[in-house]
C-alpha positions, 0 to 999 in steps of 0.5 A: 671698932664699935660694938654694933647692936640691932638698934644701931643700924635698924630703920623702917624698910631695911631689907639688907645690911652689907658689912665690909670685913677688915677693920669692921668685923675685927680690929685689924690693928697691927696686921701690917706689921705681922705681915711684914715680920712673917715674910720679911724676904718679900717685904718690898712685895707687900709695900708695892701691893699697897701702892698699887692698890692706892693707884687702882682705888675706885677703879673698875676693870669689868672682870677679875682677870683685868683687875689683876692684871693691872694690879700685878703689872703695877707691882712688877713694874715697881719692883722690876720683876716678872709678872708671873712672880707678882701673881705667884706671891699674891695668891700662893704667899700673901693671901694664905699668910694673911689667913694664917695670921688672922687665925692665930692673932685675931678674932671676930668682934663679939657682936658679930654673931648675935647681930647676924643671927638677929638680922636673919631672924627678922628676915633681913639679908646680909652680905660681906663685901670685901676689897680682897679675895679669900673673904670666906677663908678670912672669916673662918680664920676669925672664927666667923661662920661664912654661912651666917651671911646670905652672900660673901662678896669681894670687889676684886672678884667683880673686877675692881676696888671700892668705892667704885659705883658699879661695884655697889650696884652689883652688890645691890643687884646680887642681893635683890634690893634697892639702895634705899632698903639697904645699909652699908657698915664699914670702917672707911668713909673714903671707900665703904662710905663713898661707895655707899653714898654713890648708889644712894645707900645709907652708911654706918661707920664703925 
């Protein structure tokens, strides 16, 4: 993970910077292992969720309900369990556990707060754009104040997963900027990079 400064990302006409969360604002190395050892009885759920996300990558369903219905149907079908079990595990166990692990074993990058404060000082809007729900909770667990961002957004709350073009268009619309005025900062070319380029945004890999 690169320690970014304002000089690394600034360009004339910049009005908004969009940050991915996992792997961008903190080093997520070892997180999958922590999730496994912290919830061994549900390790098959975790594996199935990862497989389902790969199948749904880049898709847009229009609403969060439609997205989650598809996600949980993939999980329940793979595990031969009721749909409700998959949903309950995801919202009641998996997401809260992730937040708990982050609070105990991870912290935000040292560059994050100084960079965000400098961007705000210059009048440049900022957003977190995560592929997971609980983005604000994860930021707090990492010791990053969500209030440092103008927007905290999740693709799943919009009804899909990166790098879908519609999702990135929604982010730009929410922030009230055009693509040539915005920069996407992320750690994955295939999600953050491809999504940003699909709408004409610049991309900075960390």
